[in-house]
C-alpha atoms as one frame of an Amber mdcrd trajectory, in Angstrom:
protein
 -32.712   6.915  19.912 -30.816   3.663  18.630 -29.457   2.625  22.004 -33.407
   3.017  23.125 -32.665   5.496  26.235 -34.008   9.038  24.540 -37.276   9.122
  22.997 -38.322  12.328  20.706 -41.044  12.651  17.814 -39.361  12.657  14.343
 -40.525  12.685  10.825 -40.624   9.508   9.208 -37.485   8.193   7.937 -35.566
  10.040  10.591 -33.730   8.979  13.450 -32.911  10.688  16.991 -29.080  10.617
  16.744 -26.872  12.928  19.970 -26.226  12.822  23.352 -26.472  15.044  26.305
 -22.979  16.166  26.134 -23.439  17.123  22.708 -27.093  17.849  21.400 -30.326
  15.831  19.898 -31.507  16.110  16.544 -33.592  14.218  13.979 -30.949  13.002
  11.008 -32.872  11.139   8.129 -30.763   8.000   6.589 -27.183   8.833   5.824
 -26.504  11.330   8.229 -25.278  12.082  11.694 -24.821  14.811  13.915 -21.713
  16.615  13.620 -20.058  19.916  15.321 -18.634  21.148  18.181 -19.670  23.148
  21.537 -17.821  26.054  19.945 -19.392  25.775  16.487 -23.062  24.295  17.445
 -24.510  20.598  16.028 -26.087  19.877  12.721 -27.198  16.786  11.069 -24.495
  16.353   8.016 -23.781  13.581   5.830 -22.082  10.794   7.173 -18.209  11.550
   7.394 -18.681  15.484   7.219 -18.062  17.971   9.841 -20.071  20.685  10.567
 -18.149  24.206  10.843 -20.921  26.411  11.928 -22.020  27.362   9.176 -22.113
  24.523   6.642 -21.118  20.711   6.391 -18.322  20.017   4.912 -15.471  17.401
   4.427 -12.627  17.324   7.118  -9.561  18.966   6.248  -6.603  16.514   5.657
  -3.370  17.564   6.179  -0.390  17.492   3.342   2.494  15.787   4.120   5.472
  17.810   3.041   5.963  18.497  -0.602   9.083  16.951  -1.424  10.883  17.413
  -5.213  10.645  14.661  -7.591  13.795  13.456  -8.144  14.782  12.293 -11.877
  12.650  10.056 -14.021  10.264  10.512 -10.997   7.182  12.236 -12.769   4.935
  14.490  -9.934   2.276  12.617  -8.848   3.848   9.345  -8.361   3.965   8.141
  -4.793   7.488   7.415  -4.432   8.749   6.795  -1.148   9.701  10.004   1.211
  12.977  11.318   1.006  13.886   8.036  -0.947  14.006   5.728   2.100  12.390
   2.400   2.038  10.442   1.257   5.107   9.955  -1.422   7.003   5.632  -2.244
   6.527   5.183  -0.276   3.944   3.985  -1.783   0.635   5.931  -1.276  -2.951
   4.723  -2.145  -6.342   8.173  -3.230  -8.483   8.533  -1.388 -12.292  10.653
  -3.618 -14.133  12.828  -1.852 -17.021  10.544  -3.359 -19.530   7.806  -1.378
 -18.642   5.572  -3.857 -16.712   5.258  -4.660 -12.688   6.375  -7.685 -11.122
   3.226  -9.704 -10.578   2.270 -13.177  -9.826   1.470 -15.281 -12.734  -0.861
 -17.924 -12.864   1.946 -20.632 -13.830   2.834 -20.053 -10.166   5.405 -17.962
  -9.895   6.411 -14.021 -10.202   6.996 -12.829 -13.860   7.060  -9.522 -15.632
   3.837  -9.798 -18.105   1.007  -8.069 -19.031  -1.478  -7.072 -16.619  -4.744
  -9.248 -16.948  -6.609 -12.118 -15.676  -3.425 -14.219 -15.783  -1.512 -12.238
 -13.317  -2.178 -10.211 -10.560   0.109  -7.304  -9.864   2.322  -7.556  -7.025
   1.781  -5.121  -3.853   4.810  -5.887  -1.601   5.857  -5.250   2.161   9.286
  -5.130   3.186   9.732  -7.250   6.320  12.694  -7.736   8.810  10.489  -9.991
  10.977   7.607 -12.452  10.588   5.853 -10.034  12.377   6.452  -7.181  10.156
   7.028  -4.431  12.211   6.662  -0.757  10.966   9.271   1.965  10.957  12.603
   0.616  10.017  14.471   1.625   7.396  16.050  -0.459   4.372  19.526  -0.383
   3.968  21.826  -2.100   1.386  23.164  -4.134   4.242  19.809  -5.350   6.109
  18.399  -8.937   5.197  14.649  -8.783   4.987  11.843 -10.793   3.846   9.046
  -9.315   1.081   5.059 -10.279   1.674   2.829 -10.163  -0.970  -0.325  -9.200
   0.289  -2.162  -9.738  -2.920  -3.470 -13.049  -3.925  -3.067 -15.250  -7.068
  -4.775 -14.371 -10.225  -8.954 -14.624 -10.571  -8.807 -17.271  -7.646  -8.411
 -14.630  -4.647  -6.756 -17.036  -2.333  -3.101 -16.891  -1.095  -2.932 -13.596
   0.676  -0.205 -12.184   2.551   1.835 -14.267   1.639   6.214 -14.696   1.588
   8.188 -14.372  -1.739   9.985 -18.245  -1.345  13.573 -18.605  -1.522  13.692
 -20.555  -4.937  17.039 -20.777  -6.355  18.909 -21.886  -9.643  16.707 -23.118
 -11.614  13.945 -22.237  -9.753  11.475 -19.572 -10.037  10.293 -17.084  -7.108
   6.769 -17.916  -6.081   4.839 -18.327  -2.815   5.112 -19.784   0.860   3.578
 -19.535   3.825   6.636 -20.743   5.860   8.528 -17.724   7.092  11.597 -19.807
   7.362  10.949 -20.558   3.532  10.552 -17.185   2.181  13.831 -15.734   0.059
  15.839 -13.655   1.924  16.653 -10.177  -0.426  18.830  -7.179  -0.321  18.048
  -4.117  -2.159  20.304  -0.827  -2.737  19.821   2.336  -4.565  20.617   2.280
  -8.403  21.337   4.938 -11.248  18.640   7.202 -12.536  16.241   7.015  -9.476
  16.081   3.378  -9.471  16.636   0.527  -6.607  18.357  -2.996  -7.719  16.961
  -5.931  -6.063  19.157  -8.531  -4.738  19.791 -11.075  -2.444  21.261 -11.099
   1.379  23.409 -14.324   0.829  22.648 -15.173  -2.844  22.060 -12.538  -5.490
  18.983 -12.131  -7.689  18.592 -12.524 -11.271  16.403 -13.616 -14.263  15.549
 -16.773 -15.573  13.148 -17.928 -18.196  14.500 -15.449 -21.094  12.204 -13.240
 -22.571   9.679 -10.749 -21.939   7.968 -12.144 -19.400  10.962 -13.109 -17.369
  10.775 -14.513 -13.970  13.102 -14.129 -11.279  15.658 -16.494  -8.663  18.266
 -16.950  -6.035  21.652 -17.181  -7.891  23.664 -18.645  -5.518  26.981 -18.582
  -7.875  27.006 -14.856  -7.662  25.759 -12.699  -5.083  26.460  -9.603  -6.503
  23.751  -9.670  -9.125  20.250  -7.571  -8.688  17.575  -6.648 -11.142  16.987
  -2.788 -11.415  13.919  -1.777 -10.171  11.479   1.305 -10.283   9.889   1.162
  -6.855   6.540   3.129  -6.046   5.173   3.522  -2.748   1.528   2.433  -2.768
  -1.276   1.922   0.483  -1.371  -1.074   2.054  -5.040  -0.500   2.469  -7.045
   0.901  -0.128  -9.912   2.142   2.347  -7.365   4.272   4.641  -7.974   7.909
   4.486  -4.683   8.790   4.287  -5.182   7.799   1.137  -6.715  11.329   0.141
  -3.560  13.203   0.253  -1.948  10.839  -2.839  -2.498  13.456  -5.562  -1.713
  16.571  -5.427  -2.943  19.726  -7.252   0.463  21.645  -7.476  -0.616  23.874
  -4.413  -0.455  22.371  -1.291  -3.503  20.988  -1.100  -4.898  17.537  -1.488
């Protein structure tokens, strides 16, 4: 066995797996012993389970299906019950049909996806530790962490959106104290409007690739966005249930 405690004769390319509490068997590469006392044990491809008759993928519980709101098509991973939560990750879609991302010029802008723009994957945080599970209400200040990097290089992940204002462009900062303080409210047609807690947020550098800034003179200004929840961890098994086939199964 791998821990050198048990010995058996196995065919070439096989390894002894199991334990005294379960069972022992010789499994080939890419397989492991799985099962239960009730169903028995068998060598199955890694990640599968044995149900007593066959090896199969484990069943993943489907989250409760919610009706799609107006303007949201089936298959999109929208915030559950339309409630934004701290610790969750979101993509912001702008009214020009493009997503907000970090541009190679050094700020966030709504430019076409490509090598010069890294899609922003934004985590909403009320604290520097970014504790999970708190609802984001219109009167609640929060900061935004982008868990993605800058274009091409792959550096500067998990940095905060900064507090650039007036003629500046909102970019990245590693310092929590220099992070912009945002607010967000529900808007029309299933959208939200992203603003600031004390200052407003408005476009700067006009055009299709407009960036954003904090506007101290207009605290009511905000930018309409379509908010889509996305996985913070692209390797999580929970991601299997983002899509449905319409029957309630993953």
